[in-house]
N, C-alpha and C positions, 0 to 999 in steps of 0.2 A: 287416772283421772279420779277414780272413787276414793282412793287414798288422799287425794288432794283435797277433795270436798269434804272428807271427814276431818281432815286437819284444819280447814277453815271453819267447820262447826264447832270444833273443840277450842279453837283460838277465839272464836266469838264469845264462847261461854267465859273465858278467862278475861278477855278485854273488857267485859261488862263492869269489872271491879276497878279498871284503871281509867275509864272515861265516863263523863256524864251522859254522853250519847254516842252510839255506834251506829253507823249508816252503812248497811251492806251494799255494795255495788256489783260485785261478782266479776266484772271484766271492764277495762284492763287492769283496774286496781280492786283489790278485794273489799276493803273498808275504809271509810273515813271515820276517825275517832275525834270526838270533840271534848276537850277539858274546858269547862266554862271559866272564863277569864284567864285562861292560860294559853291554850294552843289548839291548832287543828292539825291532826296528823293524817297522812295518806298511808295506808297500811296494806302491804302484799304479804300474803302467806305462802311459803314454800315448804313442802314436805320432802322427807327422804334426802335423795341426792339431787333433787331438782332445785337447788338454791340459785341458779342462774337466772337472772331477769331476761325477759325477752327483749327485743330491740324496742318495742313499743313501751314497756315498763322502764327501760333505761332512759328512754326520750323523756317520759314524764318525771322521773326522778331528777333529770337534769334540769328540767323547767322549774321544778320546785326549788332545787338547790340553788339556782340562779335568780330567785325572787321573781319569776315570771307568773306569779299566781295573782289572780285578780278577783273581786267580788263584782258581780254583774246583775244589776237590777233591770228586769224587763216588765214594763207596765203595759198591760192590756186593758182597753176601755170595755166597759160593758157592751157598747154598741158593736165592737169588734167581735166580742163572743157571740153576740145575738146573730150577726150576720154569718159567722161560721157554723153555728147550730142550724140556722135556716137552710144554708147550702147543703149541709150534710143530710138534711131531711128530704130535700129535693131529689138528691140523686147520688 
């Protein structure tokens, strides 16, 4: 596991030059890389002999390859936020 984390850190340092923005996720996918006006990549880093994807990683890869990726906007009103904050303060 520590070698894997080190590989992710080194990869992150290299990816900074390939993308306009890198978003570390950690699990189940390591990074999202954004190239402005070009593409969004889901990035999984494997080190050593562990180049085999987990079942969940394979599933995500298949969803992406089959075009099952969407952008979802969720709008929350200020009133809903205020109610949530008030409820948290109460208990």
